[in-house]
C-alpha positions in Angstrom: 56.1 0.9 -42.5 56.8 4.3 -44.0 54.0 6.9 -44.3 52.1 5.0 -41.6 51.3 2.0 -43.9 51.3 -1.3 -42.0 50.7 -4.6 -43.8 48.3 -6.7 -41.7 46.7 -10.2 -42.2 43.9 -12.4 -40.9 44.6 -16.1 -41.2 42.3 -19.1 -41.0 44.6 -22.1 -40.8 43.6 -25.7 -41.7 43.1 -27.5 -38.4 42.0 -30.7 -36.8 39.8 -30.5 -33.7 41.8 -31.4 -30.6 45.1 -31.9 -32.4 47.3 -29.0 -31.2 50.5 -30.4 -32.7 49.0 -30.6 -36.2 47.4 -27.1 -35.8 50.7 -25.6 -34.7 52.3 -26.8 -37.8 49.7 -25.2 -40.0 50.0 -21.9 -37.9 53.7 -21.9 -38.4 53.3 -22.4 -42.1 51.1 -19.3 -42.4 53.5 -17.3 -40.2 56.2 -18.2 -42.7 54.0 -17.2 -45.6 53.0 -13.9 -43.9 56.6 -13.1 -43.1 57.6 -13.5 -46.8 54.9 -11.0 -47.7 56.0 -8.4 -45.1 53.1 -8.8 -42.7 53.6 -7.0 -39.4 50.4 -7.8 -37.6 49.1 -11.4 -38.0 45.9 -12.6 -36.4 44.7 -16.2 -36.1 41.2 -17.4 -35.0 39.9 -18.0 -31.5 41.3 -21.1 -29.9 43.1 -21.9 -33.1 45.7 -24.1 -31.3 43.1 -26.6 -30.2 40.1 -25.8 -32.3 37.1 -23.9 -30.9 34.7 -26.9 -31.0 36.5 -29.3 -28.6 33.6 -29.2 -26.1 34.3 -31.1 -22.9 37.7 -32.2 -24.2 38.8 -28.8 -22.8 38.7 -30.4 -19.4 41.1 -33.1 -20.4 44.6 -32.7 -19.0 46.1 -34.3 -22.2 44.5 -31.6 -24.4 45.8 -28.8 -22.1 49.3 -30.1 -22.1 49.3 -30.6 -25.8 48.1 -27.0 -26.2 51.0 -25.8 -24.1 53.5 -27.8 -26.1 52.0 -26.5 -29.3 52.2 -22.9 -28.2 55.8 -23.4 -27.1 56.7 -24.9 -30.6 55.1 -21.9 -32.3 57.0 -19.5 -30.1 60.3 -21.3 -30.9 59.5 -21.4 -34.6 58.8 -17.7 -34.8 62.1 -16.4 -33.4 62.9 -14.9 -36.8 59.5 -13.4 -37.4 59.2 -9.7 -37.1 55.4 -9.8 -36.9 53.2 -9.4 -33.9 51.3 -12.6 -33.8 47.9 -13.3 -32.1 47.1 -17.0 -31.6 44.0 -18.5 -29.9 45.1 -20.5 -26.9 43.3 -22.1 -23.8 45.3 -21.0 -20.8 45.1 -22.7 -17.4 45.7 -20.5 -14.4 45.2 -21.4 -10.8 42.7 -24.1 -11.7 40.7 -22.0 -14.1 40.7 -22.2 -17.9 40.7 -19.0 -20.0 39.9 -18.5 -23.7 42.9 -16.3 -24.6 45.1 -14.7 -27.3 48.8 -15.5 -26.9 50.6 -12.5 -28.3 54.0 -13.5 -29.8 56.9 -11.5 -31.2 60.4 -12.6 -32.1 60.2 -15.9 -30.2 58.6 -14.4 -27.0 55.2 -14.4 -25.5 54.5 -10.7 -24.7 51.1 -11.2 -23.1 48.2 -13.5 -22.6 44.9 -11.7 -23.3 41.7 -13.4 -21.9 38.3 -13.1 -23.4 35.9 -10.8 -21.3 32.5 -11.8 -22.6 31.7 -15.6 -22.7 28.5 -16.5 -24.6 26.3 -19.2 -23.3 23.2 -18.9 -25.3 21.8 -20.7 -28.4 24.6 -22.9 -29.8 27.3 -21.5 -27.4 28.4 -23.0 -24.0 31.6 -21.2 -23.2 30.9 -20.6 -19.5 30.8 -24.4 -19.2 34.6 -24.5 -19.8 36.0 -21.0 -19.5 36.3 -18.2 -16.9 35.9 -14.5 -18.1 38.8 -12.1 -17.9 39.5 -10.5 -14.6 39.1 -6.8 -14.3 42.8 -6.1 -13.7 46.0 -7.2 -15.3 48.6 -9.2 -13.5 51.9 -10.9 -14.1 51.9 -14.7 -14.5 54.5 -17.3 -15.2 54.7 -19.0 -18.7 57.5 -21.1 -20.0 59.9 -19.8 -17.3 59.1 -16.1 -17.9 56.8 -13.5 -16.4 54.2 -12.2 -18.9 51.2 -9.9 -18.6 47.8 -11.6 -18.2 44.7 -9.5 -18.7 42.5 -7.8 -21.3 43.7 -4.2 -20.7 46.9 -4.4 -22.8 48.0 -2.1 -25.8 51.0 -2.9 -27.9 52.8 0.3 -29.1 55.1 0.4 -32.1 58.0 2.8 -32.4 57.7 2.8 -36.1 55.2 3.9 -37.2 54.5 5.7 -34.0 50.8 5.8 -34.8 50.5 2.1 -34.6 49.0 0.9 -31.3 47.2 -2.5 -31.1 44.5 -3.7 -28.8 42.9 -7.2 -28.7 39.5 -8.5 -28.1 38.0 -12.0 -28.7 34.9 -12.9 -30.7 31.9 -12.2 -28.4 33.7 -9.1 -27.1 32.8 -7.4 -30.4 29.1 -8.2 -30.2 28.3 -6.9 -26.8 26.9 -3.4 -25.9 30.1 -2.3 -24.2 32.9 -3.9 -26.1 36.6 -3.9 -24.8 37.5 -2.2 -28.0 36.1 1.1 -26.7 38.4 1.3 -23.8 41.3 0.1 -25.9 40.7 2.9 -28.5 40.2 5.6 -25.9 43.6 4.5 -24.4 45.3 4.9 -27.7 44.8 1.7 -29.8 44.5 2.7 -33.5 44.1 -1.0 -34.5 41.9 -3.6 -32.9 42.4 -7.3 -33.6 39.7 -9.9 -33.0 40.3 -13.7 -32.7 37.0 -15.2 -33.6 35.1 -18.5 -34.1 31.8 -17.2 -35.5 29.7 -19.9 -37.0 27.7 -19.2 -40.2 23.9 -18.9 -40.4 21.7 -17.2 -43.0 22.0 -13.4 -42.8 24.9 -13.4 -40.3 27.7 -12.7 -42.8 26.2 -9.4 -43.9 25.4 -8.4 -40.3 29.0 -9.3 -39.2 30.5 -7.2 -42.0 28.3 -4.2 -41.2 29.1 -4.5 -37.5 32.9 -4.6 -38.0 32.7 -1.7 -40.5 30.6 0.4 -38.2 32.8 -0.4 -35.1 35.9 0.6 -37.1 34.2 3.9 -38.0 32.9 4.7 -34.5 36.3 4.0 -33.1 38.2 5.6 -36.0 40.4 2.5 -36.0 41.6 -0.4 -38.1 39.9 -3.7 -37.3 41.4 -7.1 -38.1 38.9 -9.9 -37.7 40.2 -13.5 -38.1 37.5 -16.2 -38.2 37.6 -20.1 -37.7 37.4 -22.0 -41.0 35.8 -25.3 -42.1 38.2 -27.5 -40.1 36.1 -27.0 -37.0 33.6 -29.6 -36.0 30.2 -29.5 -37.9 28.3 -31.5 -35.3 26.1 -28.4 -34.7 27.7 -25.6 -36.5 29.5 -24.6 -39.8 32.4 -22.2 -39.9 33.5 -20.4 -43.1 36.6 -18.4 -42.2 34.9 -15.1 -42.7 37.9 -12.8 -42.4 37.4 -9.0 -42.5 39.8 -6.1 -42.4 38.2 -2.7 -42.1 39.5 0.9 -41.6 37.4 3.7 -40.3 34.2 2.4 -41.9 35.6 0.9 -45.1 36.1 -2.8 -45.6 39.5 -3.1 -47.2 39.8 -6.9 -47.6 37.6 -9.9 -46.8 37.3 -13.7 -47.5 35.0 -16.6 -46.9 35.3 -20.4 -47.4 39.1 -20.2 -47.6 41.2 -22.2 -45.2 45.0 -22.1 -44.8 45.1 -18.8 -46.6 45.9 -15.1 -45.6 43.6 -12.2 -46.0 46.1 -9.3 -46.4 46.0 -5.5 -46.8 47.6 -2.4 -45.5 46.2 -0.2 -42.7 47.1 3.5 -42.7 47.6 4.3 -39.1 48.8 7.9 -39.8 45.5 8.5 -41.5 43.6 7.2 -38.4 45.7 9.3 -36.1 45.1 12.4 -38.1 41.3 11.8 -38.0 41.4 11.4 -34.2 43.5 14.4 -33.8 40.8 16.6 -35.3 38.0 15.2 -33.1 37.7 16.9 -29.8 34.9 14.4 -29.0 37.4 11.5 -29.2 38.9 11.9 -25.6 42.2 10.5 -24.5 41.8 8.4 -21.4 44.6 7.3 -19.1 43.7 4.3 -16.9 45.0 0.9 -15.8 46.1 -0.3 -19.2 49.4 -2.0 -19.7 51.4 -0.5 -22.6 53.9 -2.9 -24.1 56.5 -1.6 -26.6 57.0 -3.5 -29.9 59.6 -2.8 -32.5 59.5 -3.7 -36.2 62.1 -3.6 -38.8 61.5 -0.4 -40.8 60.8 -1.5 -44.3 59.0 -0.1 -47.4 55.5 -1.5 -47.3 54.4 -2.7 -50.7 50.9 -1.5 -51.2 48.1 -3.8 -52.4 45.2 -1.7 -51.3 43.6 0.6 -53.9 43.4 4.4 -53.6 40.8 5.6 -56.0 42.2 8.2 -58.5 38.9 10.1 -58.0 38.3 10.1 -54.3 35.4 12.5 -54.6 33.5 10.3 -57.0 32.2 6.8 -56.2 33.4 4.2 -58.6 30.2 2.1 -58.3 27.6 3.5 -60.8 24.6 2.9 -58.6 26.3 4.5 -55.6 27.5 7.4 -57.8 24.1 8.1 -59.1 22.7 8.1 -55.6 25.5 10.4 -54.4 24.9 12.8 -57.3 21.2 13.1 -56.6 21.9 13.7 -52.9 24.4 16.5 -53.7 22.2 18.2 -56.1 19.4 18.1 -53.6 21.7 19.6 -50.8 22.8 22.4 -53.2 19.2 23.1 -54.1 17.9 23.2 -50.6 20.8 25.4 -49.5 20.0 27.9 -52.2 16.2 27.6 -51.5 16.8 28.8 -48.0 19.0 31.7 -49.0 16.5 32.9 -51.6 13.7 32.8 -49.0 15.7 34.4 -46.3 16.9 37.2 -48.5 13.5 37.7 -50.1 15.3 37.7 -53.4 13.0 38.6 -56.4 15.5 37.2 -58.9 18.5 34.9 -59.1 21.2 36.2 -61.4 23.8 33.9 -62.9 26.6 34.5 -65.3 26.1 31.7 -67.9 29.2 31.0 -69.9 28.4 27.7 -71.5 31.0 26.0 -69.3 30.5 23.2 -66.8 30.5 25.3 -63.5 27.9 27.9 -64.6 25.8 25.1 -66.1 25.8 23.2 -62.8 24.9 26.4 -60.9 22.0 27.1 -63.3 20.7 23.5 -63.0 20.8 23.8 -59.2 19.1 27.2 -59.3 16.3 25.7 -61.4 15.8 22.9 -58.8 15.7 25.5 -56.0 13.0 27.5 -57.8 11.0 24.4 -58.5 11.2 23.5 -54.8 9.9 27.1 -54.0 7.2 26.7 -56.7 8.4 29.9 -58.3 8.4 30.9 -62.0 11.7 29.9 -63.7 11.5 33.2 -65.6 12.7 34.9 -62.3 16.1 33.2 -63.0 18.2 35.6 -65.1 21.0 33.9 -67.0 23.4 36.5 -68.5 26.1 35.7 -71.1 28.8 38.3 -71.4 30.8 37.7 -74.5 34.2 39.4 -74.9 37.6 38.7 -76.5 37.8 34.9 -76.0 34.2 33.9 -76.2 33.6 31.2 -78.8 30.4 30.6 -80.7 30.1 27.1 -79.3 30.0 28.2 -75.6 27.8 31.2 -76.4 25.3 29.1 -78.3 25.2 26.4 -75.7 24.5 29.0 -73.0 21.6 30.5 -74.9 20.1 27.1 -75.9 20.4 25.8 -72.4 18.6 28.8 -70.9 15.9 28.5 -73.5 15.4 24.8 -72.9 15.1 25.3 -69.1 12.7 28.2 -69.5 14.7 30.8 -67.7 15.2 34.4 -68.7 18.3 34.9 -71.0 20.2 38.1 -71.6 23.3 39.0 -73.6 25.5 41.8 -72.3 28.6 42.3 -74.6 31.3 43.7 -72.3 33.8 44.3 -75.1 33.3 48.1 -75.2 33.3 48.4 -71.4 36.6 46.5 -71.1 38.2 48.5 -73.9 37.2 51.7 -72.2 38.6 50.4 -69.0 41.9 49.5 -70.8 42.1 53.1 -72.0 41.3 54.5 -68.6 44.1 52.6 -66.9 46.6 52.6 -69.8 46.4 48.9 -70.6 47.4 47.9 -74.1 45.0 45.6 -75.9 48.0 43.7 -77.2 49.3 43.0 -73.7 47.7 39.6 -72.9 48.9 39.7 -69.3 46.9 38.9 -66.2 45.5 42.4 -66.3 44.0 41.7 -69.7 42.2 38.6 -68.3 41.1 40.0 -65.0 39.6 43.2 -66.3 37.1 40.9 -68.2 36.4 38.8 -65.1 35.8 41.9 -62.9 33.6 43.6 -65.5 31.4 40.5 -65.7 31.0 40.5 -61.9 30.1 44.2 -62.0 27.4 43.4 -64.6 26.0 40.6 -62.5 26.0 42.5 -59.2 24.4 45.6 -60.8 21.8 43.5 -62.5 21.0 41.8 -59.2 20.7 45.2 -57.6 18.5 46.4 -60.4 16.1 43.5 -60.2 16.1 42.9 -56.4 17.9 39.7 -56.8 21.1 37.9 -55.7 24.1 36.7 -57.7 24.6 32.9 -57.7 28.3 32.0 -57.6 29.6 29.4 -60.1 33.2 28.8 -58.9 34.0 25.3 -57.7 36.2 23.8 -54.9 39.1 22.9 -57.2 39.3 26.5 -58.4 39.3 27.7 -54.8 42.1 25.3 -53.9 44.3 26.6 -56.7 43.2 30.2 -56.6 42.0 29.9 -60.2 39.6 32.8 -59.8 39.9 36.6 -60.2 39.9 38.2 -56.8 36.8 40.4 -56.6 35.8 39.0 -60.0 34.3 35.5 -60.4 35.7 34.9 -56.9 32.8 36.9 -55.6 29.0 36.3 -55.4 26.1 36.4 -52.9 25.8 32.6 -52.6 28.2 30.1 -54.1 26.3 26.9 -54.8 29.4 25.0 -56.1 31.8 26.1 -53.4 32.3 22.6 -52.0 32.1 20.7 -55.3 35.4 19.6 -56.8 35.9 19.9 -60.6 35.9 16.1 -61.1 32.6 15.8 -59.4 31.1 18.8 -61.3 31.4 16.8 -64.5 29.6 13.8 -63.0 26.8 15.9 -61.6 26.1 17.5 -64.9 26.3 14.1 -66.7 23.9 12.6 -64.1 21.4 15.3 -64.9 21.9 14.9 -68.7 21.4 11.1 -68.4 18.1 11.6 -66.5 16.7 14.2 -69.0 14.8 13.3 -72.1 14.4 16.6 -73.8 16.6 19.0 -75.7 18.4 20.0 -72.6 20.2 16.7 -72.4 21.8 17.1 -75.9 23.0 20.6 -74.9 24.5 19.3 -71.7 26.4 16.5 -73.5 28.0 19.1 -75.7 28.9 21.2 -72.8 30.5 18.1 -71.2 32.6 17.7 -74.3 33.8 21.3 -74.3 37.4 21.9 -72.9 37.4 23.7 -69.5 38.4 27.4 -70.1 37.8 30.8 -68.7 37.8 32.1 -72.3 39.7 35.3 -71.4 42.2 35.1 -74.2 41.3 35.7 -77.9 40.0 32.6 -79.7 42.0 31.2 -82.6 40.0 30.4 -85.7 36.8 30.4 -83.6 38.2 27.8 -81.2 39.1 28.0 -77.5 42.7 29.0 -77.2 43.0 28.9 -73.4 42.6 25.4 -71.9 42.7 25.6 -68.1 44.3 22.2 -67.6 47.2 23.1 -69.9 48.0 25.9 -67.6 47.4 24.6 -64.1 47.5 20.9 -64.7 45.0 18.1 -64.7 42.1 18.7 -62.3 41.9 15.0 -61.5 45.4 15.2 -60.0 44.7 18.5 -58.2 41.5 17.0 -56.7 43.5 14.0 -55.6 46.2 16.2 -54.0 43.4 18.3 -52.3 41.6 15.4 -50.8 44.5 13.8 -49.1 46.2 17.1 -48.1 43.1 18.7 -46.5 41.1 15.7 -45.5 43.9 13.7 -43.8 46.8 16.1 -43.6 49.1 13.9 -45.7 52.6 15.3 -46.4 53.7 15.7 -50.0 55.8 12.6 -50.2 53.0 10.4 -49.1 50.6 12.0 -51.5 53.1 11.5 -54.3 53.5 7.9 -53.4 49.8 7.0 -53.5 49.2 9.2 -56.6 51.9 7.3 -58.5 50.2 4.1 -57.5 46.7 5.4 -58.4 47.6 7.1 -61.7 50.4 4.6 -62.8 48.7 4.0 -66.2 47.9 7.7 -66.8 50.8 9.9 -65.6 54.5 9.4 -65.1 56.1 10.1 -61.6 57.9 13.1 -63.1 54.6 14.6 -64.3 52.9 13.9 -61.0 55.7 15.6 -59.1 55.6 18.6 -61.3 52.0 19.3 -60.6 52.2 18.4 -57.0 54.7 21.2 -56.5 52.4 23.6 -58.4 49.5 22.6 -56.3 51.3 23.1 -53.0 52.7 26.4 -54.1 49.3 27.7 -55.4 47.4 26.4 -52.4 49.4 28.4 -50.0 49.7 31.5 -52.2 46.0 31.8 -52.9 44.7 31.4 -49.3 43.8 35.1 -49.2 41.1 34.5 -51.7 39.6 31.8 -49.6 39.6 33.9 -46.4 36.8 36.1 -47.8 34.6 33.6 -49.6 30.8 34.1 -49.9 28.5 31.7 -48.2 27.9 28.3 -49.9 26.5 24.9 -48.9 28.8 22.2 -47.5 28.0 18.9 -49.2 31.1 16.7 -48.6 33.9 16.1 -46.1 36.3 18.5 -47.8 35.5 22.2 -48.0 37.6 25.4 -47.8 35.1 27.7 -46.2 36.9 30.1 -43.7 33.9 29.8 -41.5 33.8 26.0 -41.1 36.4 23.5 -42.1 39.5 25.4 -43.2 41.1 28.1 -41.1 44.5 29.1 -42.4 46.5 32.3 -42.2 47.0 33.9 -45.7 50.6 34.6 -44.9 51.6 31.2 -43.8 55.0 29.9 -45.1 54.8 27.0 -47.5 58.6 26.3 -47.4 58.3 23.1 -45.4 55.8 21.6 -47.9 57.5 23.0 -51.0 60.9 21.7 -50.0 59.5 18.2 -49.3 57.7 18.1 -52.6 60.8 19.3 -54.5 63.0 16.8 -52.8 61.0 13.8 -53.9 63.3 11.4 -55.6 62.2 9.9 -58.9 63.2 6.3 -59.5 
């Protein structure tokens, strides 16, 4: 339950139609199994106590009495269960039968929630037997106690405080105005659905897409429990199509499995954080009953997978499609800027590294969209103390293969003169030694743009902005930063995508650039090789991109980021290593905000960006103490 993780399950028990006693036994078996695995929210199918396909047997007093007895036995057998359990149950009240969910916790029925929308079309005949939910809640007697009866009920947990659960039943999901909307607007972060949805060709995919989209629209978790193959096949076939989704992503699903659990963990803190940002997600206070539920606070063992590269799709086809879209967005953003500024040229500092390579490739696309001569792109390499033959050669060969104008401006003399002017020793390899080179390069680019009537295309990426790994008023500055919302892990895939789709000399050059260590090349080379590898200094970019995504996108605190990072990178990095670089990330992220407060324009292409004009507004002098202390206090097992 810590960090907002809640283990949930959808269950499709083996059942016999019209045999509540047998069905109750199977339901209890799955309750026991769920309890042993730490499940806190457990959902069974619609009318799971009797079976959905009883037909006119629902009118039989014997079946109704058996259902009551079965429910009572489930309640008694679940006294020790910590889970909130939703069981499908036909409830008779004042001569009317209702298709309901009996909600059980620790041997008590907390509420009876009736179905609002009863289908009576095609193969469904529910209005023949059942009455739809009344508009208002009321108190009714059940097993000698008073319980809430009505569909406007939300169950609120104390731990985690972000867990609030609403319930709807089968057809309620499929209607234009589903009960889940009101439940979510009144605070429910998780919606459960007890269903008996028969299977026909094409329905499984439609159902999956529907649940996924509803969870995204409501910014909620959605637990869908479906009837399995124990139901009657007189006219229909049921497959136990269980689905658990979270904010548009299907986390777990199953089909053709009876007497099993579909289990995963929902992150209710993440859902609450998303809603908190959305001023278009209003909070509504109306006639909903809020029932408090308490769970034992336990460590939730995670089974869901957090991708170690959240910015990069793992599926190759999806990744290629994503790369193409991002490159197109970058190119169209630059195309507009070139047109609006009436720029005669585009000037780029081309180092032979990944970032400047991507910026050049995007600029070429923008010029092609404008149907302009690529020779109006001026790629300038500016060798100095740390430049290696490999990167310099790759820069020149890439520019030639793409048909852009290439220039070399050796800045060594200029930097040495500047050292003399400010009294900087050439043997002092401090930050001044490095930054003088970066600022001199920016001066060359800016002045070249002025001279040619052009604009300087920025090459810095999102990861560098997060860490402040840029020289203020040096490579930090440009007239349009095409990579400003592209994290380093994604830069590599974008360049590789272009390399894979090229068939000329450019692709071979790109592959060698991809194989070159990431470096600003500001310190002298050793034996002609790069001596300054960025990731040796600031840590692995894949870790920093992971930290960035979950801290900025969802507001996760350091201990939660550490937990999921250890799970995602368990085969690559030790907890000690991860903690070390998490502390570095948090410290640098706060310290370097002043650089992000005055960034040049650049296109937003993803959900995480640090532009001070759009997604990230943070004071440069904010204290990082709370975050640093939490990160440093993380205990290593």
